[in-house]
N, C-alpha and C positions, 0 to 999 in steps of 0.2 A: 261589553259586547261592542263591536265595531259596526258602524253603519255602512262601511264600504264593503263591497263584495269583491273579493280577489279570487280570480280564477286563473288557472294556468292554461289558458287556451291559446294555442298558437295557430296562426293561419298557415295552412299547408302550402299556400302559394307564395308566401313572402320570400322563401329561400330561392325561388326559381325566377323571379322577375328580373329581366335584363335592365340595364341602365337606360337613361334617357338618350344617350348617344346611340344606342342600338336602334331605338325607335326613329331617330332622325335619319340613320342610315337606311332603314327600311323605307321611309318616306321619300328619300332621294332616289332609291331604286325604283319605287313606284312612279315617280315623276319621269325618270329616264325611260321606263317601259311605255309610259303614256306617250312620250315623245316619239318612240319607235313606232307605236301604233299610228300616230298621226303621219309620220314620215312614210310608212308603207303605203298609205293611200296615194301618195304622189308618185310612187313607182309604177311603171307600166307592167304590172303583173296580170296574168289571167285571173279571172274572178275566182276560180277555185283555189289557186295558189294564194291569192290575197286573203280569202276566207280562212284557209288553213293557218297562215301566219297570224292572223288576228285572233283566231281561236286559241292558238298556243300561247300568245301573249296574254290573252284574257285569262286563261287558266293559271298562268304564273301569277298574275296579279291577284286573282281570287284566292289562290293558295297562300300568298303572302299576307293578305289582309285577314283571312280567316285564321291562319295559324298564329300570326304575331299579334295583331291588334285585338282579335276576339279571343285570344289565349286558348285556342282549341288544342294546342299541343300539351296543355296542362290538364285538360278535361278528359272525361272518359272517351273511350273509342267509339261508342255509339253516337255521340254528338258529332264527332268528325265524320262518321259515315253518313249521317243525315245531311250535313252541309255539303260534303263532296258528292253525295247522291243528287242534291239539288243542282249542283253545277252540271253534272252529267245530264240530268233531265232538261236543264235550260239549253244546253248545246243541242240536244235532240229536237226540242221544240223549235228552236231558232232555225235549225237546218230544215225541218219540215216546212216552216213558214216561208223560208226563202225558196224552197223548191216549188211551193204552190204559186209563187210570183214569178217563177221561171228566171230567177237570177243566176242559176247555175249553168246555163248553156252547156250542159253535159251531153245532151242528146239532140 
């Protein structure tokens, strides 16, 4: 009898993991988007337009980090819904908070 336990267990995620180069490319894209976010601050945009641009860039970065680095694209759909629902709620809460401080100059 052998003391070693041999099982034929395969990790379902091993076939889907991208290369290290893919993660480096994602990190470079995140750095460029962060540079765009910083650069938009120096443009003379109205506050509403600035916030819309920053919200879009923030959403892109959140999606990239959640789907690539947190491997949400390999997990069940319910986990993706939870994370993206969190993004949606964060945008709503942030918008309400900015509205209470009258940073939107809409009215």
